[in-house]
C-alpha positions in Angstrom: 146.9 88.7 186.9 147.9 87.5 183.8 146.0 84.5 184.0 142.6 86.3 185.2 143.2 88.4 182.0 143.6 85.5 179.6 140.5 83.9 180.9 138.4 86.8 180.9 139.4 87.3 177.3 139.1 83.7 176.1 135.4 84.0 177.9 134.4 87.1 175.9 135.8 85.5 172.6 133.8 82.0 173.6 130.7 84.2 174.3 130.8 85.6 170.8 131.4 82.5 169.2 128.5 81.1 171.0 126.2 83.7 170.3 127.1 83.5 166.3 126.5 79.8 166.5 122.9 80.3 168.1 122.1 83.0 165.7 123.3 80.6 162.5 121.0 77.9 164.1 118.0 80.0 163.8 119.0 81.3 160.5 119.2 77.7 159.0 115.5 77.3 160.7 114.2 80.3 159.0 116.2 79.0 155.8 114.0 75.7 156.3 110.7 77.3 156.8 111.5 79.5 154.0 111.9 76.6 151.4 108.6 74.9 152.7 106.5 78.1 152.0 108.1 78.0 148.7 107.2 74.5 148.2 103.6 75.3 149.8 103.3 78.2 147.1 103.8 75.3 144.3 101.6 73.0 145.8 98.6 75.6 145.9 98.8 76.4 142.4 99.2 72.5 141.6 96.2 71.4 143.8 93.9 74.2 142.6 94.5 73.2 138.7 93.9 69.7 139.6 90.6 70.8 141.0 90.0 73.0 137.8 90.8 69.7 135.8 88.1 67.9 137.9 85.6 70.8 137.7 86.2 70.6 134.1 85.3 67.1 133.9 82.4 67.6 135.9 81.0 70.5 134.0 81.3 68.6 130.6 79.1 66.0 132.1 76.6 68.4 133.3 76.6 70.3 130.0 75.9 67.0 128.2 72.8 65.8 130.7 71.6 69.6 130.0 71.8 69.3 126.5 70.2 65.7 126.6 67.2 67.1 128.7 66.7 69.7 126.1 66.5 67.0 123.2 64.3 64.7 125.4 61.8 67.8 125.5 62.0 68.1 122.0 64.1 71.5 121.8 66.8 71.9 119.6 69.9 72.6 121.9 71.6 75.0 119.3 69.0 77.8 119.6 66.7 80.0 121.7 66.5 79.3 125.3 68.6 76.1 125.1 71.2 78.0 123.6 71.1 80.9 126.3 71.1 78.4 129.1 74.1 76.7 127.5 75.8 79.9 127.4 74.9 81.2 130.6 76.1 77.7 132.3 79.5 77.8 130.2 80.0 81.6 131.2 79.6 80.6 135.1 81.8 77.7 134.6 84.8 80.2 133.0 84.3 82.8 136.1 84.7 79.9 138.4 87.5 78.9 136.5 89.0 82.2 136.5 88.0 82.7 140.4 90.0 79.6 141.4 93.1 80.4 139.2 92.8 83.8 141.0 92.5 82.6 144.6 95.5 80.1 143.9 97.8 82.9 142.7 96.7 84.9 146.0 97.4 81.9 148.3 100.4 81.1 146.4 101.6 84.7 146.5 101.1 84.4 150.6 103.1 81.7 151.0 105.8 83.0 148.9 105.7 86.2 150.9 105.8 84.5 154.1 109.2 82.5 152.7 110.6 86.0 151.9 109.8 87.1 155.8 111.4 84.0 156.5 114.6 84.3 154.6 114.8 87.9 155.6 114.5 86.8 159.7 117.4 84.5 158.5 119.6 87.1 157.1 118.8 89.2 160.2 120.0 86.4 162.6 123.0 85.8 160.9 123.8 89.6 160.7 123.2 89.6 164.7 125.5 86.6 164.7 128.3 88.0 163.3 128.0 91.2 165.4 127.8 89.3 168.6 131.2 87.4 167.4 132.9 91.0 166.5 131.6 92.3 170.0 133.4 89.3 171.5 136.2 89.7 169.9 136.4 93.5 171.0 135.5 92.9 174.3 138.6 90.3 174.6 140.9 92.6 173.0 139.6 95.3 175.4 140.3 92.9 178.1 143.7 91.9 177.1 144.9 95.7 176.8 143.3 96.5 180.0 145.0 93.4 181.3 148.2 94.9 179.9 147.9 98.7 181.1 147.3 97.1 184.7 150.2 94.9 184.5 152.5 97.8 182.9 151.3 100.3 185.8 152.1 97.6 188.5 155.5 97.0 187.1 156.3 100.7 186.7 155.1 101.6 190.4 156.7 98.9 192.0 
């Protein structure tokens, strides 16, 4: 009877340890995924900033061509319609850049939020693991106490 009690208690301890190990493994995966989301957020912003720089270069070429076309047609580029067209084009370019930056911030914020969710899931998984380990210990202790009680009862009645 003592052997069975010891084996049962060991099994309960081992079950708790295994559950904790599995939870810790899942938490490590969540931590890794959170890091990837953080990197993704930074990459979204960097990628969009590079695209904005490319857009600025393309716009500069467009603005130069626009001014050249006005001069070719004999219009002064610093007054009346050519100036209004140039100002409208510049305003559209500024709005495009602002929109791209806003969208990059939103995308990066979403990636960071997903990373936060992964971290929270990892913390929850670790908490479950600790709880399973503690439950295994309590079950093992209960088994040992029950076994000791049964053995005492058997000895007392014998």
